[in-house]
N, C-alpha and C positions, 0 to 999 in steps of 0.2 A: 529849647528846640533841638531837634536832632534829625540827621539824615545819615544813615549808615550804609547806603548803597555802595557797592563796589563799582568801580569805573575803570575803563581802559581807554578813555578818550585822550590821554596824554601819553606820548611815547615813553617818557621816563620821568615821572613827577618827582622822583627822589634824587635826581641828578644834583640839584642845588644843595641838597643835604650833604652829599659827599664832597662837593667842591668847596663848600664853606670852610671845611677844615684846613684848606690849603691857603686861605687868605692871610696875607702878611700882617695886617693890622689886628693884633690879638692881645688882650690883656687878661691875666688871671687875677681875679679880685675876690674879696670876701665882702658881701653886702654889709656885714656888721661893721666894716671899717669905714663906712660912710659913703657908700655909693660908688659909681663907676663912670667912666667916660671913655670915649673913643678918640684916639689921636687923629689930628689932621682935619680936613673939611668934613662937615657933618654928612654922612652918607644917606642915600635914599632909604636903604634898609640896613638894619643891624640885627645880628643874631645873638641871642642870649641863651646859652646852653646850661641847663641845670641837671642834676641827677634825675629829676622827674620828667622834664619836658624840654623841648626847644621852643624858643619864642623868636619869631621873625617880626621885627618891630619896624613900622613905618616911621619916617622922619616926622618930628613934632609930636610923637606920642609920649605922654608923660606918665610918671609913676611906674614904669615898667619893671624897674629893679625890685621894688616892693612887691609887685604882683607876682613876679617870678618866685620870690621867696615864699609867698603864701601858698602857691601851688605845690611847692616842693615838700612841704610837710602835710599837705592835705591827704596824700595817699594813705598814711597810717590811720587817718580818721576813717576812711572808707573800709580799710581792713578791719577796723574795730566793729563797723556796722554790718558788713556783709561777708567778712571772711577774707583770707589771703588769696592773692592771685596765684593760680596754678599754671605751670608750663611757661613756654616762651612768650615774651611780650612783643607787641608791635610798637613801633615808635609813635610818638605823638608830637605834633607841631602846631603851635598857636600862631595864627596870622593876625596881628593886631593892626587894624586899619584906623588911621588917624581921623578921618572925616566921615560923617554920617552918609553924605551923598555918595561917596565912593563905595562904602560898604553896601549900600542898596544896589549899586551897579552889579555886584557879584551875587547878592542874595536879596532879591527884590520883594521882601516881605516886610511891610511897614512896621509891624509890631515887634520884629525880631531884633535882638542885639547880639545873638551868637548862634552858630550852627555847627554841628559835628558831622563829618562825613568821612568814610574810609575810602582811600584811593590807593590801589596797588599795595595793599598791606600796611599803609601808613594812615594813622588817624589824623585828619586835618580839622582844626577848629578855627573857624573864621569869627572874629570878634570885633564889634564896633567899639573901639577904644575911646571914642569921643563922649561916651556916656559918663554920668557921675561915677567917681571911683568906686563907691560901694556897690553900684550896680554892675560894674565891670568885674569886680572881684567875685560877686555872686555868680556871674555868668561863667567865669573861668572855672570855678568850683563845680558848677552844675554840669558843664560840658565835660569836665574831667571825669565826673562820675559816669557819664555815658561811655567815655573811652574805657574806663575801668571794666564796665560790664562787657563791652565788646572784646576786650583783650583777654578776659578770663576764658579758660577752656570750659567746655561743657554746654549743655542745652541753654537756649535763651531763657531769661526769666520773664514773668508776666510784665506786660507793658506798664500797668499801673504801679507795679512794685518798683521797677527801674526809675520811672519818673518820680515816684514818691520819695525814694531814697535820695535821688538827686536834689529834690526840693528840700528835703530834711537836712541833708549834709551840707548844703551850701550855706546854711545859717550857722556858721562856725566862727567863734571868736576866741582870741588868745589874749590874756593879760597876765599880770603878776599872780593872780589867784589860780590860774590854770586854763584848761581848754574846755569850752562849752559848746555842745552840739545840739541842734534842734530847737533853737530859740523860737518863740512864738511871735508872730506878727499880729498885733491887735486889729489892724486893718483887715488882714486875711481872715481872722476869726469872725469879725463882723460880717464880712461878705458870705462866709460859709453859713452863718446863722440866718442871714436874711434870705438868700436864694441860690448861692453858688454851689452848694453841696450836691454833687451828682449821686443819685441813688446807688447804693452799693452793688445791686445786681447788674446795673449798666456799667459801673466803674470797672469791676473786675473782669468783665467780658469784652472790654473795649480793645479794638485792634488798631494798628497804624492806619489802616485804610478807611476807618469809620469817620463819619463827619464830626462826631463829638470829639475826635482827636485833631482833625484837620481844620475845622471851622474856628475862627479866631476867638469868638466868645465862648464857645463850648470847650475849646482847648484850655482856656484859662480856668474854667470850672473844673476840668479834668485834672489839671496839675494841682490845683488847690485841694481837691478831694483826695487825690492820691497821697499828698502830704498828710492830710488829716488821718487817713486810715493807717499810714505808717506810724504816726505819732500815737494813735490809739493803741495799736498793738504793742508798741514799745513802752508805753507808760500807763495805759488804762486797762490792761488785761493781765491777770496773773499768768506768769510764764508765757506772756505774749510773744516774746522774741523767739522762743523755741517753737511756738505754734506757727509763727510766721515762716520760720525756716522750713518746717514740715510742709506747709502749704506750697511754698515755692518748689520744693523737691517733688511734690505730687504732680503739680502742673507741668513741671519740666519733664516728668516721666510720661506725660500724655493725658493726665486726668483733666476732665472738664472743670472750668473755674468754680462754678456754683456747687456741684457735688463735692469737690475737694474742700471748699470752705466749710460745708456742712460737716464733713468728717473731722476736720481739724478744729474748728471753732465750737462745734457741738450745737450750732443753731443755723437756721437758714440764712441766706444772704439778706432777706427782708428783715429778719430779727436783728442781724448784725447792723443793718442800716439804722434801726431804732436805737440800738446801744450807742452807735457812733454819734448820733444826734444828741443824745443825752450827755455824752462825754463833752461835746463841743459847747453845750449849754453851761457847763461848769465854769468856775472862775479860777481853777487851779490847774496849771499845766507845767509838768516837770520837764527838765532838760537832762541830757547826759553831761555830767561834769567829771573831769579827770584832772589829775595833777600834771604839771608841765612835763615831768620826766616820763610820763606814760608814753608819750610820742617822741621823746627826745627832741622837742621843738628847738630848732636853732636856724639861723640864717645860713643857707648853703653857699658854697663857693659857686661862682658863675664864670663861665668862659665866654668872653665877649669878642665878637668879630664884626668888623664892618664888611658887608658883602661887596665884592668887586662887581664890575659891570656884567660879567658873564653870569655870575650867580644871581644878581638882581634880575636879569632877564629871565632866568629860570623861575624865579618867584612870580614874575609877571605872567609867564606862561601857565603856571599852576593856577593863578587867579583867573586867567582867561578861560581855562578849561572848566573851572567851577561855574563861571558866568554862563558858558555855553550849556552846561548841564542843567542849570536851574532855569534857563530860558526855554529849554526844550522839554522840561518835565513840570507837571503841575505841582504847585507848592501846597 
């Protein structure tokens, strides 16, 4: 889920970001050394700063050190898929909420576990950290992909492409054998085969204002279908990755989605839909596999700070501003 609208409903939503650097309780640790802790009474909010992102973590949230490490090496994965980021970057801050009910106070959409929004030049990602760890990790990765697209300079990419890449890239695993990207969910494949696959002509022309993106059921089908089309181009089409890059460039330059697809793929969107369905009916789906040293995967150092009362109040003000925004805007 994503919301990248700019907002000016807070006088200075980045104040807490600057103040947190002056908090006295700070430890410099390496996650590889076995975790980290904050001295003294457990604070309401703790900040974990990594090279990739800042995490503002609510009391009683578990697994945060591991999650911060996962996000830190996720960026090279995105660079491998969509290319390096150009130009200056905006900051990104994750707000990890410990309880489901409180998360829904700020973003009252029952099926959501994460949302991304840009406020005053900072990307804010609100995450329901009460969910199962694997789902939280996937959400962190997915929303980071949206941040990555927002922070890159240049024209916006097609909606289906951005959502498809986010869905594709979030399925990343690391073990002794290397890094694997784009793993297939048998459950998702079954849904696509049965009824969830959105026709390609509709998929590639979908906009953020369309019901098929906003409606809960249709949005689920949209995300699955976008993932399927990304997977098809990356693994089911000769030179598909280059063709996909060309398509994105043409649409970014102003070309209409369906004529651009015809020029790039050499077939109509209807014919592409047929090819995609045949691809999904197969029983062989490849993934992107890389050696560990391709991304220099390692656990990063993390700067940990317990937020003082003033900085905690700034975080609360930020959350309240998000609550007011989503209460006054249709989800």
